N, C-alpha and C positions, 0 to 999 in steps of 0.2 A: 347544514352540517358540512357539506363539501367546502363551502367558503371558510368555515372555521378550521377545517383540516388544512386547507391551503395556506392559511395565515398562521399556522402553528409552528413556532420556532422554539426549540428547547435548548437554550444556551447553557449547557452543562459546564460547570466550573472545571471539572477534571479534563474535559475535552479541550476547553479553551486554554488551560494551562499547558496541556500536552501539545498544543499547536503553537502557542506563543513562545515557549522556550526554544524549540528548534528554529523558529523564525528569527528571533533575536540573535541567536548564536550565528546563524547563517549570514544575516545582514552585517553583523559585527566583523565576522571573518572576511566577508567579501569586500567590505569597505577597507579593511586593513590591507588585504592583498592588492586591491586596486591602487591604493596610495603608494605601496612599496613598488609596484610594477611601474607606475608613472615616474617615480623618483629615480628608478634605475633603468629607464629607457635608454637604449643604445641602438643607434641606427645600424651598427655593424653586425649585430647578432640578434637572434630572436630571444625573447624573454620567456622562459618556460612557464612563468606564472600567468602570462597573458591569456592563455586559453581558459584559465580558471575564472577570470573576471570578465568574460564576454557578457555584454549587457543582457542577452536573452536568458542566461542561466538563472539569475535570481527570479526572473519572470516565470520560468518553468517551475522552479522549486516552490515559490510562493503559491503558484497556481495549484500545485499538488496539495499543499496544505489547505488551501481554500476548498479544494474538491473534497478532502477528508471532512472538513467542517460541514460542508453542504450535505454530504452523505449522512453524517451522524446527528446533525442538529436541525436540519431543515424539515419542511413538511414531508419530504421523502421518507424520513424515519417514521413519522406518524402514519403515513399512508401504507407503509410496509406492514403495519399491523392490521390493515384492512384488506389489502390486495397483494396477492402473491407477485403480481407484475412489478409493483413498486419495490417490494423487498429484493427482487432480483436486480432491479436497476441500482439499488443501493449497493449490493455486492459488486456489481460490475464497475461502479464508480471507484470503489476501493481497489479492486484487483486490476482493472484494465486502464484506468485513467490516472488515479492518484499515484499509485506506486511507480509507473514508468515516468511520470512527470517529475517526481521527486529525485529519481536516479539519473535521468538523462543528462543533467548538468554536472555530473560527477561531484556531488556535494561534500563527500567525506573530507577532502583536504580543506575546503572552505570552513566547514564546521569545526575542524580541529583548530584553526586559527581564530575561531570565535570563542573558544574555551579560554578560561584563565590559564596562566602559564603552568601552575601546578597541576591542574587537571589535564592539560595537554601533555605534559610529561608523563603522567601516570598512564594515560591511554596509549601513548607512544611506547612505553615500556611493556604494556600488556600485549601489544600487537607487533613487537619487534621479533626478528627472526628466531632468536634463541628461546623466546618465551614459551613456556609450557602451555599457557592459555591459548596462544596462537596455534600451536600444534593440535590441540584438542579441537579448537574452533575450525581449523582447516579440515579435519576429518569429518566433523559433524555437518559441515556445509559443502561437501563435495557435490558436484552437479547431480549425481545419481540420487544421493540422499535427499537433496532439496526437491528434486522432481517427485520422488516418492512421497515426501511430506506434503507437497502442494496437492498432489493427486488425492492423497488420503483425506486431507482436510476438506478439499473441495467436494469430493464425493460424500464423505462421511457426514457432513452437516446437512446433506439432503435426505438423510435417513428420516423417515416420518417421525419417529420418537424424539430424536434429537432436535429436529426442526420445530416440532410443536413445543418442546420444552424451552427452546430459545425464545419463542414468542411469549411464553407464559412467565419467564423469569428474566428480569432485567440483567442480573449478574451473568446468566448463561448467554444472553443475547450479546452482552459486551464481550464475553469470552469468544463467542463465535466471530464477531467482527475483528477482534484483535488477532485471532489465529489466521483468519483470511488475510489480513493486512501484512502480518509478519511473513507468512508463507509467500505471498505475492512479491514482497520486497526482496526476499531471497531469490525467488525465481527470476525476476527481472534484473537482479544484480548480476547473475551469470549471463543473461542475454545482452545487457548493455556493456558489460566488461569494465565497469568503473571501479575506482578504488574503494576500499583496500583490496588488493589482489592477493589472494592466498593460493589460487589455482591457476593452471595454464589457461590463457585467454582462448576462448573458442574462435574458430574460424567463422566466416560469414555463413558458410553452409551448415556448420554445426549449430549455430545460433538459430538458423531457420528451422532445422530439424527439431531442435529443442522446443521451440514454440509450437510447431505443428504436432508434436507428439502428444500434447495435452488436449488436442481438439476432439479425438474420439470419445473421451469421457464426457466432455461437454455435450457432444452431439447425442450420445446415447441417453443422457439424462434429459435433454430437451425433448427427444422423441417420446420417451416414457411418460413424461409429464404432459406433453401436448396432446397425446392421444388417449389419456386416461378418461374413462367414462364415469368414474366415481371420484370424489375428492380424495386426494392422497394425504393432504395435510388437514386433518379434521379441525384444527384450530379455527380455520376460516369459516366453518359452519356455525360458529358461535358468535360471530361479530356482525354488525350491521352491514347490509349490502349497499354498495355505492354504484351510482350511475346505471341502475337496472341490470347489472351483471349478476349472473348466477355464480355459485361457488366454483363450478367446473370452468365456466368461462373466464 
């Protein structure tokens, strides 16, 4: 049984499409910007596009997409339905690994140049300074609101009723992962300070404080779960036990 689980890969079409589209757009935009940068190289001045086409940036971005794929389609996803430990690893891959990797290379400008011209102009108009959409988006994504959203989603999905429901319903489970991922992207967007910038860029101290401020919630949840003497998530009492571990273990 363990061998079967470890060899279980669920290549879901919707996930593959969701990963392939941004990968193609990013590579298309990065290739274009690299070509333009090389053709306009001038030894007398720095090219502002040069930083966007550093070789490590597509590696980081594509690694983030691969991490998402591993989290959602590898045996980690299957084992998450058998072991709480693996389900938490799945969440951490999305929140702490994939999201920062996707953002650290400042992908927005590159993705913009990967879009067809018409779509690029439409997105540019939506995000331009006079745009009403931008004003609304700016208010909805302020650091305080994003922090509260991240905290609420992170803690909320650990409620026993919601957690059990997520493991019993594929739709709810997908919704859980999607909300984790979007909230983490918004959170790390403020920390990394990458484009598009709608808010004042945080200082290094503010970024550090922003990250540290979410630790207490994680710590409290960890303590409560680790020292529980009875199963908190009863879903795991109804599935086969692996490796001789009890439900509480």
